[in-house]
N, C-alpha and C positions, 0 to 999 in steps of 0.2 A: 504494499499500501504506499509506502514510504517511498519506496524508488520510482512507483508512476508520480507519486505528486512532484517530486523534484524532477523528473521528467518532463511533466506537463510545466513544470514554472520554467525549465530552461527552455523550452520551445516557444512559450508565449514571449522571453527577452528575447529571442530570436527574430520573431515576426513583430514585435512592436515597431523597431524602426521603418520596418517595410510598410506601414499605413502610409507614408509620407511619399514611398517613392514614384506614387502615380500621379506628379505635377499636381498634390494638390495644394490649393493657393491659400497662405495662412494671413495674407494682406488683401485689403483690398485695392491697391493701386502700386504694390512692387511684386515681381517675380522671381520663383525661384529657378535656378538651374538644372532641375530635375525634368526628366520626360516621361511620357506616358510606356509601359512595356509595350512589345511587339504585339498587334493584333487587339489591343485594348483601346477602347474609345472612351469619351465623357460627354457631356450636355451639361454646358452652364447655362445659367440666367443670372445676367446681371439687373440691379436697378439701382439707381444714382438718382439722388434728390440734389440740384444745386439751388440754393435760396440765399437772399441777401444782396442788396443793391444800395447804391449812395441814396436813394429817393426811391418812394413808390414801394411796390408789391412786387416780387419777382421768384417765380416757382418754375423750375425747368427741371424735368423726369427723363433720364435716358434709360431705355428699354433695351439691351442686347442679350440677344441669344446665339450660341456658340456651340458646335459640336468639333470635338477634336478627336484626331484616332494618333494611334502610335505605329508607323510605318516598320519602323525599326525600334529595339531597345533605345538607340539613340535619336531616332529622328521622329519629328511629330508633325504634323499639320493641321490646321482648323479654317475654318468658315465661319462667319456671323454676318449677322443682320442687326441692323440698329436703326431705332426709331426714337420721336422723342414727345414728349407732352411740356406744353409751354401756358402758364398762366399768369401774364403781368399785366399791370395796369399804373399809370402815371411815373414809368422808367423813362425822364425824358431830360434828363440833367443833361449839363454840359460835359459829364462823364461816361454817361450811358447813351441816352439819345435812341431809345427803342420804342417802336410801335405796340401800341397794346395788343394783346394775343391773347386766344384762348381756344386752345384746339391742337390736336396731335400732327406731325410730320413725317415724313419717312425719311431717316437718316441716311443709311446707304448700305454695302457691304462691302468687306473685306476676307481677305485670306492669309493665312500666315504659316512661316516655317520656322522649327526650332531644332537645333542642333546640339547632343550634348557633347561635349568635348571631351572633358572630366567630371566624374560623379563626386560628391559631396559627401557621399557616404564611402567612399573606395579610395579617394584622391586627398590629399593636403587641402584642396578647395574646389569646390564645384564651379565649369565655367560652361553656359551654352550661347550659341551666337541665336540670333532670333529677327526675321527678316517680314514685316508685314506691308501690306498695299492693299488698298479699298478705291472705294470711288462714292462720292458723297454728294446727295442729291439737294439737301438743305442742310445748314449749317447748326451746331447745336446753341447758339447765343440767344437765338431769335425766331428760329427755323426759318432764315431768307433762304430764297433759292439760290444754289451755287451747281457748278460741277466739278467738284474739285476730285483729282486723282492726287494720291499722295504714296510715298514711298517711305518706310522707317525702318532703318536697321537700330540693332538695338544688342548690348553685351550683358549677359546677366551673371553675377557671381554669388556664389551660397557657401558658406561656412557654418557647418556644426557643431556644436561643444558639449559636454555633457553626456555621452549616450544620445545624441540628438533631442535632447530636451530643450537647448536655446540653438534657435536658428537665426542668422543673421543673412541679409541677402542684399544685394546690391545692382542697381540696374543703371545704365548710362546709355544716351543714345541720340538719334538726329532724327528730324522729321523733312523732308521735303513735300511740298503742296504746292500744285498748278491747279488752275481755273478756281481760283477764289473768287471772281467777279461773278455777279454783282453784289454778293453777301459783303465782300469787303471792298476797298478804295485802290486794292492794287491786284495783280493777276497771280503773283504766287508769291510763298514765303518759304522761312527756315524757321525749324524751330528747335532748341538743344534741350535734351531733357535728362534728368538724371532722381533716381529714387532709392531709397534705403528704408531696412525695416529691421527689427528685434525682435523676436517672439519665444515666449517661453511655456514650455507644456507646464500647467499646476495641477493637474489631474489627467486621471486617465480620457483621451481624445479630446481636450480641451487646451486651448493655447490663449493667451493674452499678449499681446506686442505693442510696440508704436511704430509709426511708420511716417516719414516725409518725402514730399516729391517737388522738385521744382521744373518749372518750363520757362524758357526764353524765348520769345520770338521776333524774327529779324525780316522785315517784309524785302522782297526784291532779291532775296539770297545775300543781301548786304548788310555785314555787320556794324557799317557805319549807320544803319537806318533803323536804328532801336524802338521797337514799338511795348512793350512790356516786360516783365519779369513776376515770377508769383512764385510764394512758396506754400503748400499745405503740410499741413502736421497734427497727428492725434492717435488716440487709441484703436486697437481693433482686437476683436474677439471671434475665435474659430473653434468650431466643432467640427470634428471627422467622424464618420461613422463608419459601418463596413461598407456600403456602397452608396452613402451619399457625404457632403460635407457644405456646411455653410462657416461664411464670413461677415460681420460687420463691422464697418469702421466708419468714423466719425472724423473728418479731416476739415476743421476751420482753417479760414487763412491767417498765417502767421506774419507775413510780410509780401509787399509787394509794391510794384512804383511801375507806372505806365506814361510815355511820353505825352506832357501836355497836362498833366494829371497832377494835383498838389502832392509835395512830398511830406505826405503823412502816413506811410510805412503801410498803405493798402493801394491794391489798383480792381478798377472796376470794366474795364475798359471790354474784356471778354471774360472775366471772372465774376465770382460771387463771395462774400462771406464764408460759407461753410459749403462743405457736400459731406452727404452719408450716401453710403452705398451698402447692400446687400448682396453677396454673391453665393449662389447656390450649384452645386454639382452634383451631377450623377453619374455613377461607373457603372460599365455594361462591356 
């Protein structure tokens, strides 16, 4: 009896870290370096609420549905669809200048590929290379018409500590976008973005962490033509079950600055005071 009990405990110890190997997302805005096993798939539903402007009432919701598949143990691909709901009134000051809106808009479609070079469970540090591309029919600020095509390469790093109970993720990348007119005043832009998070497993299947992400935009691919920079940071809570997982993140704007805006440590040109994101994933 004792031998069977100890054998069972040893098996659980071996299997416990594997619960994170299926690209389980501990953060709302930060990605890990792991990939899905070959032949496995996941379906995701992301819901993001963006609220708070310099004046008036602004609520923007993003709904993203994604299906991801592991083609090999190191290579996975995904396809996603996004749409938005806007409800804003009197957001018409010098820093925003948005029309009153109440309705849904189709966002667009995106595809991505992710290749794991190093595993955070086997190597000193996990490393993955990710590439995303998409076509967007309406912008996410006010649902304005556009015909945007973008390409976004990204590097994902991951380091695990204390038997995979502490997970540290770091992302950095860029985004080139064309077809911003007529939603924007310029046809194309470059965005630099980075994100980082630390999460701790405080109970079986439960992680609590903090994360931050930064985005800076430069119209016309010109570093001398700065538009705005913003930093969001806040807590995240994650639960991972056998066949599904969920992550909830609250990310208030902690710092921002935009061209022709007051130097008061916050930007509203394309940003909001806070973001709240719920992500749910199902394995199959």
